[in-house]
Backbone as JSON, one array per atom type, in Angstrom:
{
  "sequence": "MIEVRPFAELGKFRNEWLNSRFHFSFAEYYDPARMGFGGLRVWNDDEIAPGTGFDPHPHRDMEIITYVRSGAITHRDSLGNEGRTEAGDVQVMHAGTGIVHAEYNRDNEPTTLFQIWIQPNQRGVAPGWATRQFPKDGGGLSVLASGRPADREAGALPLYADGALLAGTIHAGETVQHPLPAGARGYLVPAKGALTVNGVRVGPRDGAAIAEERELTISADEDAEVVLVELG",
  "N": [[14.49, 9.29, 12.42], [13.72, 5.93, 12.57], [11.48, 3.44, 13.02], [11.18, 0.07, 13.34], [8.75, -2.34, 12.62], [8.43, -5.5, 13.17], [7.52, -8.19, 10.96], [6.69, -10.57, 12.21], [5.51, -9.65, 14.52], [3.18, -8.38, 13.88], [-0.41, -7.76, 13.87], [-2.84, -10.43, 13.64], [-5.01, -12.39, 11.55], [-6.99, -15.13, 10.57], [-8.91, -17.21, 8.47], [-10.89, -19.64, 6.66], [-10.41, -18.74, 4.09], [-8.95, -16.39, 4.05], [-5.89, -14.95, 4.95], [-4.39, -12.79, 7.03], [-2.22, -10.09, 7.95], [-1.81, -7.36, 10.15], [-0.64, -4.13, 10.11], [-1.54, -2.01, 11.58], [-4.1, -1.24, 14.03], [-7.07, -3.04, 13.37], [-10.28, -4.19, 12.51], [-10.92, -6.9, 14.61], [-8.46, -6.84, 15.76], [-6.7, -4.95, 18.03], [-4.59, -2.43, 19.04], [-3.65, 0.02, 21.07], [-1.37, 1.53, 20.74], [-0.87, 1.42, 18.1], [-2.61, 2.8, 16.11], [-2.53, 3.89, 13.68], [-0.6, 5.94, 11.41], [0.13, 9.09, 11.18], [-1.74, 10.29, 8.5], [-2.09, 7.76, 7.53], [-4.06, 5.03, 7.88], [-4.63, 2.26, 7.65], [-2.81, -0.66, 6.94], [-2.83, -3.53, 5.54], [-1.75, -6.86, 5.12], [-2.55, -9.17, 2.98], [-3.52, -12.51, 2.15], [-5.34, -14.18, -0.21], [-7.45, -16.85, -0.82], [-7.78, -19.01, -3.74], [-10.61, -18.42, -5.88], [-12.14, -17.04, -4.04], [-12.97, -14.2, -1.9], [-13.59, -10.73, -1.0], [-16.83, -10.03, -0.29], [-19.54, -7.83, -1.52], [-19.4, -4.65, 0.08], [-19.69, -1.59, 2.0], [-18.04, 1.69, 1.85], [-17.0, 4.93, 3.06], [-15.61, 8.18, 2.58], [-12.69, 7.66, 2.44], [-9.46, 6.98, 1.18], [-8.55, 4.29, -0.65], [-6.16, 1.99, -1.34], [-4.97, -0.63, -3.32], [-2.35, -2.76, -3.59], [-1.05, -5.13, -5.55], [0.71, -8.01, -4.87], [1.23, -10.67, -5.7], [-0.34, -12.87, -8.07], [-3.71, -11.9, -8.84], [-6.36, -9.46, -8.57], [-9.84, -9.01, -8.82], [-11.98, -6.38, -9.31], [-15.16, -4.98, -8.49], [-17.77, -2.6, -8.5], [-20.35, -0.35, -7.13], [-20.62, 1.71, -8.9], [-20.46, 0.67, -11.34], [-17.99, 0.01, -12.25], [-15.54, -2.35, -13.26], [-12.73, -4.42, -13.07], [-9.47, -5.91, -13.53], [-6.63, -6.28, -11.57], [-3.26, -6.86, -11.68], [-0.26, -8.56, -10.45], [2.16, -6.36, -9.13], [0.93, -4.1, -10.03], [-1.41, -1.42, -9.33], [-4.41, -0.35, -7.7], [-6.72, 2.29, -7.12], [-9.25, 3.46, -5.0], [-11.65, 5.89, -4.47], [-13.55, 6.44, -1.8], [-15.26, 8.47, -0.9], [-18.42, 10.05, -1.06], [-19.72, 7.69, -0.78], [-19.51, 4.25, -1.55], [-20.01, 0.97, -2.79], [-18.27, -2.03, -2.88], [-16.66, -5.0, -4.24], [-14.08, -7.44, -3.96], [-12.38, -9.92, -5.58], [-10.56, -12.99, -5.87], [-10.14, -14.44, -8.76], [-8.57, -16.36, -9.84], [-6.56, -19.41, -10.09], [-4.66, -19.62, -8.18], [-3.27, -18.48, -5.04], [-3.85, -15.04, -4.16], [-1.81, -12.37, -3.23], [-1.61, -9.33, -1.46], [-1.23, -5.83, -0.62], [-3.33, -3.91, 1.34], [-4.16, -0.66, 1.65], [-5.11, 2.11, 3.48], [-5.74, 5.54, 3.38], [-6.43, 8.51, 5.07], [-8.59, 10.96, 3.75], [-7.94, 14.34, 2.54], [-9.99, 15.8, 1.69], [-13.41, 15.72, 2.18], [-16.45, 14.05, 1.26], [-16.2, 13.81, -1.52], [-16.75, 12.93, -5.0], [-17.26, 9.49, -5.47], [-14.93, 7.05, -6.81], [-12.88, 5.0, -9.03], [-9.83, 3.54, -10.16], [-7.29, 1.89, -12.09], [-3.92, 0.95, -12.9], [-1.1, 0.05, -14.9], [2.36, -0.14, -14.07], [5.91, 0.62, -14.35], [8.01, -2.23, -13.9], [10.62, -2.8, -13.16], [13.71, -1.74, -11.92], [15.31, 1.56, -11.81], [14.78, 2.89, -9.43], [12.4, 4.37, -7.15], [9.04, 4.65, -8.17], [6.37, 6.97, -8.53], [3.2, 5.96, -7.85], [0.59, 6.64, -7.1], [-0.92, 9.7, -6.09], [-1.55, 12.69, -4.2], [-0.48, 15.02, -5.05], [-0.27, 17.69, -7.32], [1.77, 17.86, -9.35], [2.71, 15.22, -9.54], [0.41, 13.89, -10.4], [0.06, 15.07, -12.89], [2.2, 13.93, -14.12], [1.36, 11.38, -14.52], [0.6, 9.77, -12.37], [-1.85, 7.94, -10.47], [-4.68, 9.66, -9.16], [-5.0, 10.9, -5.8], [-7.14, 11.85, -3.12], [-5.7, 13.03, -0.92], [-3.12, 14.06, 1.33], [-0.4, 13.11, 0.36], [1.53, 10.32, -0.98], [1.89, 7.28, -2.87], [4.55, 5.14, -3.47], [6.62, 2.87, -5.34], [8.98, 0.29, -6.15], [11.6, -1.74, -7.64], [14.65, -3.01, -6.34], [17.78, -4.18, -6.95], [19.9, -6.75, -5.58], [22.61, -5.5, -3.76], [22.44, -2.98, -4.86], [21.92, 0.56, -4.36], [19.6, 3.09, -3.54], [18.93, 6.52, -3.53], [16.59, 8.49, -1.94], [14.94, 11.41, -1.67], [12.95, 12.96, 0.87], [9.97, 14.93, 1.02], [10.0, 18.14, 2.63], [9.35, 17.97, 6.05], [7.83, 15.68, 5.78], [6.54, 12.44, 6.62], [7.02, 8.86, 6.53], [6.01, 5.54, 5.59], [7.3, 2.44, 5.18], [7.48, -0.64, 3.47], [9.02, -3.64, 2.64], [7.9, -5.49, 0.01], [8.97, -7.82, -0.85], [12.11, -9.4, -0.13], [15.01, -8.05, 1.62], [16.04, -5.0, 3.16], [18.32, -2.28, 3.84], [17.8, 0.66, 5.46], [18.8, 3.84, 5.78], [20.81, 2.85, 7.44], [19.39, 1.07, 9.02], [18.12, -2.16, 9.37], [15.56, -3.63, 7.5], [13.4, -6.17, 7.29], [11.86, -8.7, 5.1], [8.56, -7.8, 4.47], [8.37, -6.49, 6.89], [7.41, -3.5, 8.68], [8.37, -0.08, 8.43], [8.36, 2.76, 10.19], [8.82, 6.1, 9.51], [10.27, 9.14, 10.42], [11.26, 12.56, 10.64], [13.39, 12.47, 8.85], [15.35, 13.54, 6.16], [16.22, 12.41, 3.85], [16.27, 9.21, 2.29], [18.42, 6.51, 2.3], [18.46, 3.7, 0.62], [19.33, 0.45, 0.61], [19.67, -2.64, -1.02], [19.75, -5.72, 0.43], [19.24, -8.09, -0.68], [17.61, -9.12, -3.74], [14.89, -6.96, -3.99], [11.58, -5.69, -3.46], [10.03, -2.7, -2.96], [7.66, -0.8, -1.13], [6.37, 2.35, -0.47], [4.74, 4.73, 1.48], [4.33, 8.13, 1.47], [3.66, 10.83, 3.63], [2.18, 13.91, 4.03]],
  "CA": [[13.99, 8.22, 13.27], [13.09, 4.81, 11.87], [11.01, 2.41, 13.95], [10.84, -1.14, 12.61], [7.68, -3.17, 13.17], [8.71, -6.8, 12.54], [6.37, -8.92, 10.44], [6.25, -11.57, 13.18], [4.8, -9.0, 15.62], [1.97, -7.73, 13.39], [-1.68, -8.4, 14.2], [-3.13, -11.6, 12.81], [-6.35, -12.94, 11.37], [-7.01, -16.2, 9.57], [-10.05, -18.12, 8.39], [-10.7, -20.65, 5.63], [-10.06, -18.17, 2.78], [-8.18, -15.16, 4.19], [-4.8, -14.94, 5.92], [-4.04, -11.38, 7.07], [-1.41, -9.45, 8.99], [-2.23, -5.97, 10.28], [0.36, -3.21, 10.64], [-2.23, -1.12, 12.51], [-5.36, -1.79, 14.55], [-8.05, -3.26, 12.31], [-11.28, -5.21, 12.86], [-10.84, -7.34, 16.0], [-7.11, -6.6, 16.29], [-6.64, -3.6, 18.59], [-3.39, -2.05, 19.78], [-3.77, 1.48, 21.2], [-0.12, 2.16, 20.3], [-0.79, 1.31, 16.65], [-3.89, 3.18, 15.54], [-2.24, 4.49, 12.39], [0.65, 6.72, 11.36], [-0.34, 10.26, 10.47], [-2.97, 10.03, 7.75], [-2.17, 6.34, 7.15], [-4.91, 4.37, 8.88], [-4.65, 0.8, 7.5], [-1.9, -1.36, 6.02], [-3.06, -4.96, 5.74], [-0.99, -7.78, 4.27], [-3.58, -10.18, 2.81], [-3.45, -13.62, 1.2], [-6.72, -14.55, -0.51], [-7.46, -18.16, -1.47], [-8.4, -19.02, -5.07], [-12.06, -18.51, -5.98], [-12.8, -16.4, -2.9], [-12.67, -12.78, -1.8], [-14.41, -9.86, -0.16], [-18.15, -9.77, -0.86], [-19.86, -6.41, -1.55], [-19.47, -3.95, 1.36], [-19.61, -0.16, 1.73], [-17.06, 2.59, 2.46], [-17.18, 6.37, 2.86], [-14.55, 9.12, 2.98], [-11.4, 7.02, 2.63], [-8.7, 6.64, -0.02], [-8.23, 2.87, -0.47], [-5.19, 1.57, -2.36], [-4.64, -2.05, -3.35], [-1.1, -3.05, -4.28], [-1.06, -6.58, -5.71], [2.06, -8.57, -4.78], [1.25, -11.85, -6.56], [-1.69, -13.2, -8.51], [-4.51, -10.79, -9.36], [-7.62, -9.2, -7.87], [-10.88, -8.48, -9.69], [-12.77, -5.37, -8.61], [-16.48, -4.62, -9.01], [-18.35, -1.65, -7.55], [-21.7, 0.14, -7.36], [-20.59, 2.68, -10.0], [-20.38, -0.07, -12.59], [-16.61, -0.3, -12.61], [-15.05, -3.71, -13.07], [-11.41, -4.54, -13.67], [-8.53, -6.86, -12.97], [-5.34, -5.69, -11.25], [-2.31, -7.97, -11.56], [0.9, -8.36, -9.58], [3.0, -5.21, -9.43], [0.09, -2.96, -10.37], [-2.08, -0.79, -8.2], [-5.71, 0.27, -7.94], [-7.1, 3.3, -6.13], [-10.68, 3.71, -4.9], [-12.08, 7.01, -3.65], [-14.86, 6.07, -1.22], [-16.03, 9.71, -0.99], [-19.77, 10.11, -0.51], [-20.19, 6.33, -0.54], [-19.36, 3.29, -2.62], [-20.06, -0.45, -2.42], [-17.38, -2.75, -3.8], [-16.26, -6.38, -3.95], [-12.75, -7.77, -4.47], [-12.32, -11.37, -5.67], [-9.49, -13.72, -6.54], [-10.79, -15.32, -9.74], [-7.55, -17.23, -10.4], [-6.39, -20.72, -9.47], [-3.57, -19.52, -7.24], [-3.54, -17.42, -4.05], [-3.49, -13.65, -4.42], [-1.29, -11.63, -2.08], [-1.71, -7.89, -1.73], [-1.29, -4.85, 0.46], [-4.51, -3.05, 1.36], [-3.66, 0.55, 2.3], [-6.13, 3.16, 3.59], [-5.24, 6.84, 3.77], [-7.52, 9.44, 5.33], [-8.59, 12.01, 2.73], [-7.94, 15.73, 2.98], [-11.27, 16.34, 1.25], [-14.51, 14.81, 2.46], [-17.62, 14.22, 0.41], [-15.89, 13.87, -2.96], [-17.41, 11.91, -5.81], [-16.53, 8.22, -5.43], [-14.34, 6.66, -8.09], [-11.95, 3.87, -9.03], [-8.96, 3.46, -11.33], [-6.15, 1.0, -11.96], [-2.94, 1.25, -13.93], [0.17, -0.67, -14.89], [3.52, 0.7, -13.84], [7.17, -0.08, -14.62], [8.21, -3.3, -12.94], [11.99, -3.15, -12.84], [14.79, -0.78, -11.97], [15.01, 2.99, -11.85], [14.41, 3.45, -8.13], [10.99, 4.37, -6.77], [8.11, 5.37, -9.05], [5.14, 7.44, -7.88], [2.07, 5.25, -8.43], [-0.63, 7.39, -6.8], [-0.49, 10.88, -5.35], [-2.39, 13.87, -4.08], [0.31, 16.18, -5.47], [-0.59, 17.99, -8.72], [2.86, 17.54, -10.29], [2.74, 13.77, -9.72], [-0.74, 13.5, -11.22], [0.34, 15.5, -14.26], [3.19, 13.0, -14.67], [0.72, 10.1, -14.79], [0.2, 9.03, -11.17], [-3.27, 7.92, -10.15], [-4.96, 10.73, -8.19], [-5.47, 10.66, -4.43], [-7.64, 12.98, -2.36], [-4.97, 12.9, 0.33], [-1.84, 14.75, 1.36], [0.6, 12.05, 0.39], [1.77, 9.6, -2.22], [2.33, 5.89, -2.81], [5.64, 4.88, -4.39], [7.09, 1.49, -5.31], [10.03, -0.01, -7.11], [12.47, -2.88, -7.36], [16.05, -2.7, -6.14], [18.51, -5.44, -7.04], [20.88, -6.99, -4.52], [23.83, -4.72, -3.87], [22.17, -1.63, -5.34], [21.48, 1.56, -3.4], [18.78, 4.16, -4.1], [18.76, 7.71, -2.69], [15.25, 9.01, -2.13], [14.64, 12.55, -0.79], [11.58, 13.12, 1.36], [9.55, 16.33, 1.1], [10.22, 18.76, 3.93], [8.33, 17.7, 7.05], [7.05, 14.47, 5.49], [6.81, 11.15, 7.24], [6.83, 7.78, 5.59], [5.86, 4.16, 6.08], [7.94, 1.64, 4.13], [7.39, -2.09, 3.64], [9.5, -4.47, 1.53], [6.96, -6.54, -0.4], [9.83, -9.0, -0.8], [13.5, -9.06, 0.05], [15.44, -7.3, 2.8], [16.65, -3.71, 2.87], [18.87, -1.45, 4.89], [17.3, 2.01, 5.23], [19.54, 4.75, 6.66], [21.55, 2.04, 8.4], [18.48, 0.22, 9.8], [17.68, -3.3, 8.57], [14.11, -3.84, 7.39], [13.26, -7.48, 6.68], [10.7, -8.9, 4.23], [7.2, -7.51, 4.97], [8.41, -5.63, 8.07], [7.05, -2.11, 8.47], [9.31, 0.9, 8.94], [7.77, 4.08, 10.37], [9.93, 7.02, 9.26], [9.98, 10.52, 10.76], [12.41, 13.44, 10.84], [14.46, 12.1, 7.93], [15.26, 14.35, 4.95], [16.55, 11.57, 2.7], [16.39, 7.79, 2.57], [19.4, 5.71, 1.58], [17.85, 2.37, 0.63], [20.23, -0.54, 0.02], [19.05, -3.97, -1.09], [20.58, -6.83, 0.89], [18.91, -9.11, -1.67], [16.62, -8.53, -4.64], [13.81, -6.49, -3.14], [10.5, -4.85, -3.98], [9.74, -1.82, -1.84], [6.47, 0.04, -1.21], [6.51, 3.47, 0.46], [3.72, 5.79, 1.54], [4.77, 9.42, 2.01], [2.55, 11.53, 4.26], [2.46, 15.32, 4.31]],
  "C": [[13.3, 7.18, 12.41], [12.75, 3.74, 12.9], [10.54, 1.21, 13.14], [9.76, -1.91, 13.36], [7.8, -4.54, 12.5], [7.43, -7.51, 12.1], [5.82, -9.9, 11.47], [5.43, -10.96, 14.31], [3.53, -8.29, 15.16], [0.72, -8.47, 13.88], [-2.01, -9.49, 13.2], [-4.62, -11.87, 12.72], [-6.26, -14.04, 10.33], [-8.34, -16.94, 9.64], [-9.82, -19.03, 7.19], [-10.26, -20.06, 4.29], [-9.13, -16.96, 2.85], [-7.13, -15.31, 5.29], [-4.23, -13.52, 5.92], [-3.08, -11.07, 8.2], [-1.74, -7.97, 8.96], [-1.1, -5.14, 10.86], [-0.24, -2.27, 11.69], [-3.54, -1.78, 12.96], [-6.39, -1.87, 13.44], [-8.96, -4.39, 12.75], [-11.11, -5.61, 14.32], [-9.44, -7.2, 16.59], [-7.02, -5.15, 16.75], [-5.37, -3.44, 19.4], [-3.42, -0.53, 19.88], [-2.51, 2.21, 20.77], [0.02, 2.15, 18.78], [-2.17, 1.54, 16.02], [-3.75, 3.78, 14.14], [-0.93, 5.24, 12.48], [0.36, 7.95, 10.52], [-1.65, 9.96, 9.79], [-3.11, 8.59, 7.3], [-2.92, 5.59, 8.23], [-4.83, 2.85, 8.83], [-3.53, 0.39, 6.55], [-2.04, -2.84, 6.34], [-2.31, -5.76, 4.69], [-1.86, -9.03, 4.13], [-3.15, -11.27, 1.83], [-4.85, -14.17, 1.04], [-6.71, -15.85, -1.3], [-8.13, -18.08, -2.84], [-9.92, -19.14, -5.0], [-12.82, -17.88, -4.84], [-12.5, -14.9, -2.92], [-13.66, -12.05, -0.92], [-15.73, -9.58, -0.87], [-18.49, -8.27, -0.79], [-20.03, -5.81, -0.14], [-19.19, -2.48, 1.1], [-18.42, 0.52, 2.4], [-17.49, 4.03, 2.2], [-15.89, 7.08, 3.27], [-13.25, 8.42, 3.37], [-10.77, 6.8, 1.26], [-8.15, 5.23, 0.19], [-7.38, 2.41, -1.65], [-4.96, 0.07, -2.22], [-3.4, -2.25, -4.21], [-0.97, -4.57, -4.35], [0.38, -7.09, -5.77], [2.24, -9.81, -5.64], [-0.18, -12.21, -6.91], [-2.4, -11.97, -9.06], [-5.76, -10.65, -8.51], [-8.59, -8.59, -8.88], [-11.82, -7.61, -8.87], [-14.12, -5.19, -9.31], [-17.12, -3.67, -8.01], [-19.71, -1.14, -8.01], [-21.76, 1.23, -8.42], [-20.56, 2.0, -11.35], [-18.97, -0.37, -13.05], [-16.31, -1.77, -12.38], [-13.69, -3.82, -13.76], [-10.54, -5.49, -12.88], [-7.18, -6.17, -12.78], [-4.37, -6.82, -10.94], [-1.09, -7.57, -10.73], [1.77, -7.21, -10.07], [2.23, -3.97, -9.8], [-0.7, -2.51, -9.15], [-3.46, -0.31, -8.64], [-6.0, 1.23, -6.79], [-8.61, 3.47, -6.17], [-10.91, 4.9, -3.97], [-13.46, 6.67, -3.11], [-15.79, 7.28, -1.19], [-17.39, 9.66, -0.32], [-20.39, 8.73, -0.31], [-20.04, 5.45, -1.76], [-19.46, 1.89, -2.03], [-19.17, -1.19, -3.41], [-17.15, -4.17, -3.32], [-14.9, -6.6, -4.6], [-12.6, -9.29, -4.43], [-11.04, -11.87, -6.34], [-10.15, -14.73, -7.47], [-9.83, -16.35, -10.3], [-7.46, -18.54, -9.63], [-5.2, -20.77, -8.52], [-3.89, -18.43, -6.21], [-3.13, -16.06, -4.58], [-2.95, -13.05, -3.13], [-1.26, -10.16, -2.44], [-1.54, -7.1, -0.44], [-2.56, -4.04, 0.28], [-4.16, -1.85, 2.24], [-4.77, 1.6, 2.29], [-5.46, 4.44, 4.08], [-6.43, 7.78, 3.96], [-7.46, 10.59, 4.33], [-8.43, 13.4, 3.36], [-9.13, 16.5, 2.43], [-12.34, 15.31, 1.53], [-15.65, 15.08, 1.49], [-17.34, 14.35, -1.07], [-16.68, 12.79, -3.69], [-16.62, 10.61, -5.73], [-15.98, 7.86, -6.81], [-13.35, 5.53, -7.91], [-11.1, 3.92, -10.28], [-7.83, 2.48, -11.03], [-5.2, 1.3, -13.11], [-1.72, 0.36, -13.78], [1.31, 0.33, -14.71], [4.79, -0.08, -14.14], [7.49, -1.06, -13.51], [9.66, -3.44, -12.47], [12.91, -1.94, -12.96], [14.33, 0.67, -11.89], [14.6, 3.59, -10.53], [12.92, 3.38, -7.89], [10.17, 5.21, -7.75], [6.89, 5.78, -8.24], [3.96, 6.78, -8.59], [0.75, 5.99, -8.25], [-0.25, 8.57, -5.91], [-1.59, 11.93, -5.28], [-1.7, 15.13, -4.55], [0.08, 16.45, -6.96], [0.51, 17.6, -9.7], [2.95, 16.04, -10.56], [1.59, 13.32, -10.61], [-0.53, 13.9, -12.68], [1.34, 14.56, -14.94], [2.64, 11.6, -14.87], [0.33, 9.27, -13.59], [-1.31, 9.03, -11.02], [-3.56, 8.96, -9.08], [-5.39, 10.18, -6.84], [-6.05, 11.96, -3.88], [-7.02, 12.92, -0.96], [-3.64, 13.63, 0.2], [-0.74, 13.7, 1.48], [0.72, 11.37, -0.96], [2.16, 8.17, -1.91], [3.4, 5.69, -3.88], [6.04, 3.42, -4.27], [8.19, 1.32, -6.35], [10.8, -1.25, -6.72], [13.91, -2.4, -7.26], [16.79, -4.03, -6.11], [19.56, -5.54, -5.94], [22.16, -6.2, -4.8], [23.63, -3.31, -4.37], [21.7, -0.74, -4.19], [20.72, 2.66, -4.13], [18.72, 5.3, -3.08], [17.39, 8.29, -2.98], [15.01, 10.17, -1.17], [13.19, 12.54, -0.36], [11.21, 14.6, 1.35], [9.73, 16.87, 2.52], [9.05, 18.48, 4.87], [7.55, 16.42, 6.84], [7.48, 13.31, 6.37], [6.57, 10.06, 6.21], [6.62, 6.45, 6.3], [6.28, 3.26, 4.93], [7.83, 0.16, 4.47], [8.04, -2.77, 2.44], [8.46, -5.55, 1.2], [7.68, -7.88, -0.51], [11.26, -8.53, -0.65], [13.75, -8.25, 1.31], [16.2, -6.06, 2.37], [17.4, -3.19, 4.09], [18.52, 0.0, 4.55], [17.95, 2.94, 6.25], [20.22, 3.98, 7.79], [20.72, 1.08, 9.23], [18.0, -0.92, 8.9], [16.17, -3.45, 8.66], [13.92, -5.14, 6.62], [12.02, -7.58, 5.81], [9.39, -8.71, 4.99], [7.2, -6.9, 6.36], [7.86, -4.26, 7.69], [8.1, -1.2, 9.07], [8.62, 2.25, 8.97], [8.9, 5.1, 10.39], [9.49, 8.44, 9.59], [11.3, 11.27, 10.93], [13.64, 12.98, 10.04], [14.27, 12.92, 6.66], [15.52, 13.54, 3.69], [16.67, 10.13, 3.16], [17.48, 7.2, 1.68], [18.95, 4.26, 1.71], [18.77, 1.41, -0.12], [19.58, -1.9, 0.08], [20.07, -5.01, -0.65], [20.38, -8.05, -0.01], [17.91, -8.47, -2.61], [15.35, -8.19, -3.86], [12.8, -5.67, -3.95], [10.0, -4.01, -2.81], [8.5, -0.98, -2.15], [6.58, 1.1, -0.11], [5.32, 4.39, 0.34], [4.36, 7.01, 2.18], [3.56, 10.17, 2.51], [2.96, 12.96, 4.55], [3.53, 15.9, 3.42]]
}
């Protein structure tokens, strides 16, 4: 089963510095039919104006992933971490027992990113933050962050969650076969380009909620960048 959530139908928010679309209920956008998908609670599609960003604010007991689509984001937190994450890379923050952080676009161009929150399977962990570069082209989907020991041993950023974040580029006309773990669900978004997933078309920045599928056949209708969260 694949349910497509068209980009045009996502929740909306806009002010003088932030333009957001919400795949699930968030802040003042509320849809009782879209409160999350399994352990996936938030998937926001944000555009942040140059020289602006999210001022310091707190979180607890949430795994927060930032996938930068264009531009860059600069992170600073109450643990003393500070770093810059550029397009195609990912940062993971464990809110755990509590953390205060800020995220700013320090560049002269807009930053676009996905903000993804996954509910942890362990509460009260030590807060933390990490970022890493990953391959940008070809080879199917790469595991960027994961709660699975084998993925972490292979270099994925750790998650305190039963799931994983994967991403990759697929060129027009190419097809990638991606098996899903037994019983897993997934949420897939093309960061750019259009895809056909198990015969279902998924347009740019649409969401695709995936359940009861053992394998994904992902074909690129045009050059595409795909982000997938596996759950369970």
